[in-house]
C-alpha positions in Angstrom: -68.5 21.0 -18.8 -66.1 23.1 -17.0 -67.2 25.2 -14.2 -66.4 28.4 -16.2 -68.7 27.2 -18.9 -71.4 26.7 -16.5 -71.0 30.2 -15.0 -71.3 31.8 -18.2 -74.2 30.0 -18.9 -75.9 31.0 -15.6 -74.5 34.7 -16.4 -76.3 34.6 -19.7 -79.4 33.3 -18.5 -79.7 36.2 -16.0 -79.0 38.9 -18.7 -82.0 37.9 -20.6 -84.6 39.6 -18.6 -82.4 42.8 -18.6 -82.4 42.6 -22.4 -86.1 42.2 -22.7 -86.6 45.2 -20.1 -84.2 47.2 -22.0 -85.9 46.4 -25.6 -89.4 47.3 -24.1 -88.3 50.6 -22.5 -86.7 51.6 -25.8 -89.7 50.9 -27.7 -91.8 52.7 -25.2 -89.7 55.8 -25.1 -88.9 56.0 -28.8 -91.9 54.2 -30.5 -89.3 53.0 -32.9 -89.0 49.3 -33.7 -85.7 49.4 -35.1 -84.2 51.1 -32.2 -86.1 48.5 -30.0 -84.5 45.5 -31.9 -81.2 46.9 -31.9 -81.1 46.3 -28.2 -81.5 42.7 -28.8 -79.1 42.8 -31.6 -76.3 43.7 -29.1 -77.5 41.4 -26.3 -74.5 39.6 -24.6 -76.6 36.5 -23.7 -76.3 34.6 -26.8 -72.6 35.7 -27.2 -71.7 34.3 -23.8 -73.6 30.8 -24.6 -72.1 30.6 -28.0 -68.6 31.7 -27.6 -67.4 29.7 -24.5 -68.4 26.3 -25.9 -67.0 26.9 -29.1 -63.8 28.0 -27.6 -63.7 24.8 -25.6 -64.4 22.5 -28.6 -61.9 24.3 -30.7 -59.3 23.8 -28.1 -60.1 19.9 -27.9 -60.2 19.7 -31.6 -56.8 21.2 -31.6 -55.5 18.7 -29.1 -56.8 16.0 -31.0 -54.9 17.1 -34.1 -51.8 16.9 -31.7 -52.9 13.4 -30.7 -54.2 14.3 -27.3 -57.7 13.2 -26.5 -59.5 15.4 -23.9 -62.8 14.1 -22.7 -64.3 17.3 -21.6 -63.7 21.2 -21.0 -63.8 20.3 -17.2 -60.4 18.7 -17.5 -58.6 21.3 -19.2 -59.7 24.0 -16.8 -58.4 21.6 -13.7 -55.2 20.9 -15.5 -54.4 24.6 -15.4 -55.3 24.6 -11.7 -53.1 21.6 -10.7 -50.1 21.9 -8.5 -48.8 18.4 -8.1 -48.0 15.9 -10.9 -47.6 12.3 -10.1 -45.5 10.3 -12.7 -45.6 6.5 -13.1 -42.0 5.4 -14.4 -42.3 2.5 -16.9 -43.8 3.5 -20.0 -44.1 7.1 -18.9 -40.8 8.6 -18.2 -39.3 5.5 -20.0 -39.8 4.3 -23.5 -42.0 1.5 -22.7 -39.8 -0.9 -24.8 -37.7 -2.6 -22.3 -35.1 -5.4 -23.2 -33.6 -8.2 -21.3 -30.0 -7.2 -21.1 -28.7 -10.2 -18.9 -29.8 -13.1 -16.8 -28.1 -13.7 -13.4 -28.4 -17.3 -12.4 -27.9 -19.2 -9.0 -26.9 -22.7 -8.0 -25.6 -23.6 -11.5 -29.0 -23.1 -13.3 -28.9 -22.7 -17.0 -29.6 -19.0 -18.3 -31.4 -20.4 -21.4 -33.7 -22.6 -19.3 -34.3 -19.9 -16.8 -35.3 -17.5 -19.8 -37.5 -20.3 -21.1 -39.3 -20.8 -17.9 -39.9 -17.0 -17.2 -41.0 -16.7 -20.8 -43.7 -19.6 -20.3 -45.1 -17.7 -17.4 -45.0 -14.0 -18.7 -46.8 -14.9 -21.9 -49.9 -14.9 -20.0 -49.5 -11.1 -18.8 -49.6 -8.2 -21.3 -47.2 -6.1 -19.7 -44.2 -4.3 -21.5 -41.7 -6.1 -19.1 -43.4 -9.3 -19.7 -43.3 -8.9 -23.5 -39.5 -8.2 -23.0 -39.1 -11.5 -21.4 -41.2 -13.4 -24.1 -39.3 -11.5 -26.8 -35.8 -12.3 -25.6 -36.9 -16.1 -25.6 -38.2 -15.6 -29.1 -35.0 -13.9 -30.4 -32.9 -16.9 -28.7 -35.1 -19.4 -30.4 -36.5 -20.9 -27.1 -39.5 -23.0 -27.7 -41.5 -22.7 -24.3 -43.9 -25.4 -23.9 -46.3 -24.9 -21.2 -45.4 -27.4 -18.2 -47.0 -25.2 -15.5 -50.4 -25.2 -13.9 -52.9 -22.4 -13.7 -51.3 -18.9 -13.8 -52.0 -16.4 -11.1 -51.3 -12.8 -11.6 -50.9 -11.1 -8.4 -51.5 -7.2 -9.2 -48.4 -5.0 -8.9 -46.3 -8.1 -7.6 -45.8 -10.8 -10.1 -46.9 -14.4 -11.1 -47.5 -17.4 -9.4 -47.8 -20.9 -10.7 -46.3 -24.4 -10.2 -44.3 -27.0 -11.9 -43.9 -30.6 -11.1 -45.6 -29.9 -7.9 -43.2 -26.9 -6.9 -44.5 -23.4 -6.5 -42.8 -21.0 -9.2 -42.8 -17.4 -8.6 -41.6 -14.2 -10.7 -42.0 -10.8 -9.7 -40.6 -8.0 -7.8 -38.2 -8.1 -4.9 -40.7 -6.9 -2.4 -43.2 -9.8 -3.7 -40.5 -12.7 -3.4 -38.7 -11.7 -0.4 -41.2 -9.9 1.7 -44.5 -11.4 0.6 -43.6 -14.9 0.0 -40.3 -15.2 2.1 -38.2 -16.8 -0.6 -34.6 -17.2 0.2 -31.3 -16.7 -1.4 -29.2 -20.0 -1.8 -26.5 -20.3 0.8 -23.3 -18.9 -0.5 -24.7 -16.9 -3.4 -24.6 -13.0 -3.3 -26.3 -10.0 -5.3 -22.8 -8.6 -5.7 -22.7 -9.3 -9.5 -26.1 -7.6 -10.3 -25.8 -4.0 -11.7 -27.9 -1.4 -10.3 -28.8 0.4 -13.4 -31.3 -2.1 -14.6 -34.6 -3.0 -13.3 -34.8 -6.5 -11.5 -37.4 -9.4 -12.3 -36.9 -12.1 -9.7 -37.6 -15.7 -10.2 -37.8 -18.5 -7.6 -38.7 -22.3 -7.4 -39.8 -23.9 -4.2 -39.1 -20.8 -2.4 -35.3 -20.4 -3.3 -34.3 -17.8 -5.9 -32.9 -19.4 -9.1 -32.5 -16.0 -11.4 -32.6 -12.6 -11.6 -33.5 -11.2 -15.3 -32.0 -7.6 -15.7 -34.4 -5.4 -17.7 -32.9 -2.4 -19.6 -35.7 0.4 -19.9 -34.0 3.5 -21.3 -35.4 7.0 -20.1 -37.4 9.0 -23.0 -34.5 11.4 -24.0 -37.6 14.2 -23.7 -38.3 13.2 -20.1 -35.5 15.7 -18.5 -36.8 18.4 -20.9 -40.2 17.9 -19.8 -39.6 18.2 -16.1 -37.7 21.2 -16.6 -40.6 22.9 -18.7 -42.9 22.1 -16.0 -40.7 23.5 -13.3 -40.4 26.8 -15.5 -44.4 26.9 -15.8 -44.4 27.1 -11.8 -45.0 23.6 -10.7 -42.8 22.5 -8.1 -44.2 19.2 -6.5 -43.4 16.7 -9.3 -43.4 13.2 -7.9 -42.4 9.7 -9.5 -44.0 6.6 -8.1 -42.7 3.2 -9.1 -42.8 -0.5 -8.1 -39.1 -0.7 -9.1 -36.3 -1.0 -6.5 -34.8 2.0 -4.6 -31.9 1.8 -6.4 -33.6 2.0 -9.9 -36.0 4.5 -8.7 -33.3 7.0 -7.3 -31.2 6.7 -10.7 -34.2 7.7 -12.8 -35.8 10.3 -10.5 -32.1 11.8 -10.4 -31.7 12.0 -14.2 -34.8 13.6 -15.0 -35.0 16.2 -12.2 -37.7 14.8 -10.0 -38.8 16.7 -7.0 -39.3 13.7 -5.0 -39.7 10.0 -5.8 -41.1 6.7 -4.1 -39.8 3.3 -4.7 -41.6 -0.2 -4.5 -45.0 1.2 -4.1 -48.0 -0.7 -4.9 -51.3 0.6 -6.5 -53.0 1.2 -3.3 -49.9 3.2 -2.1 -50.3 5.6 -5.2 -54.1 5.9 -4.4 -53.1 6.9 -0.7 -50.7 9.4 -1.9 -52.9 11.0 -4.2 -55.9 11.1 -1.4 -53.6 12.4 1.0 -52.4 15.4 -1.3 -56.2 16.0 -2.3 -57.1 16.4 1.4 -54.3 19.0 1.7 -55.9 21.2 -0.8 -53.7 20.1 -3.8 -54.9 19.5 -7.4 -53.2 16.4 -8.5 -52.5 15.0 -12.2 -51.6 11.5 -12.2 -50.0 10.3 -15.5 -49.4 6.5 -16.2 -50.1 3.8 -18.8 -50.6 0.5 -17.2 -53.4 -1.6 -15.7 -52.0 -1.1 -12.2 -52.5 3.0 -12.5 -56.4 2.5 -13.7 -57.5 3.0 -10.2 -55.4 6.1 -9.2 -55.9 7.7 -12.6 -59.6 7.6 -11.9 -59.0 9.0 -8.2 -56.8 11.9 -9.2 -58.3 15.2 -10.2 -56.9 14.5 -13.6 -55.8 11.2 -15.1 -53.5 11.2 -18.0 -53.0 8.0 -19.8 -50.1 7.3 -22.4 -52.5 5.8 -24.9 -50.0 4.4 -27.5 -48.8 1.3 -25.6 -51.0 1.8 -22.4 -53.6 -0.7 -21.3 -57.4 -0.5 -22.2 -58.1 0.1 -18.5 -55.7 2.9 -18.3 -57.3 4.7 -21.1 -60.9 4.0 -20.0 -60.1 5.6 -16.6 -58.1 8.7 -17.8 -59.6 12.0 -18.3 -57.1 12.8 -20.9 -55.4 10.5 -23.3 -51.9 11.2 -25.4 -52.3 8.8 -28.2 -48.9 9.5 -29.8 
């Protein structure tokens, strides 16, 4: 229940003795039963107890008719008090149907072979970008037999496995080059890699073999959404993404974000939310992935994009946008 519902219930309970006293006094003074009962008829206790929950339930029903599941009146009340909104990028501000645009290879590796290997690893992980890689391989007619050993998924980083005794990595720039200390083959450069795409890096034996370029278009309504939130009085709209600085800056600029953070981990998002709350802010977090589940539950309000979102995010969220 919302605090307002609880306060109205307490107020209604406090009014009951006065209604009964008023009824008794009216009867004592008039000796008229009808006049005494009329005091009970206009008693506000029942009206308060009935009208507030009905209003809340009606609002929740109206929201559900619009494809929004709200898990309690408390969350509607908290949304109205929020002053900070944190957005995940992929699947939230973007359409969540990314596509493989191109593959940049190194040391003469074949594009199709690299795509086949990437799909072989990514098919084990239900994520929109992983699905894009698997679909690209299927569209090319590439059959990717499993040659690798056990696949290990490192949350918010990437995938680790091995083929023919060599370690295979696929994931973010941070994961490959900072955590795993992979190297770029001598003489190779990143100059021919466009900035407007998300980059998925793959290495074999700690040497970079390919960069998969992922196109994930911004939702056409994202810019209008941010504009509407600004007009409603919210001026601390933040985007947090695991993507590179280049990609994050481009998306944040296009949609009109007040601030953005790139190459962040789930714990970084949680730390940001905790810091904002400690400063007295009411924080809404909006996301869709399994990585977002911890911070969705930590924010004052967690909103999950349910249509293509993970079960974990939907379970952790207080509000779910189903469409």
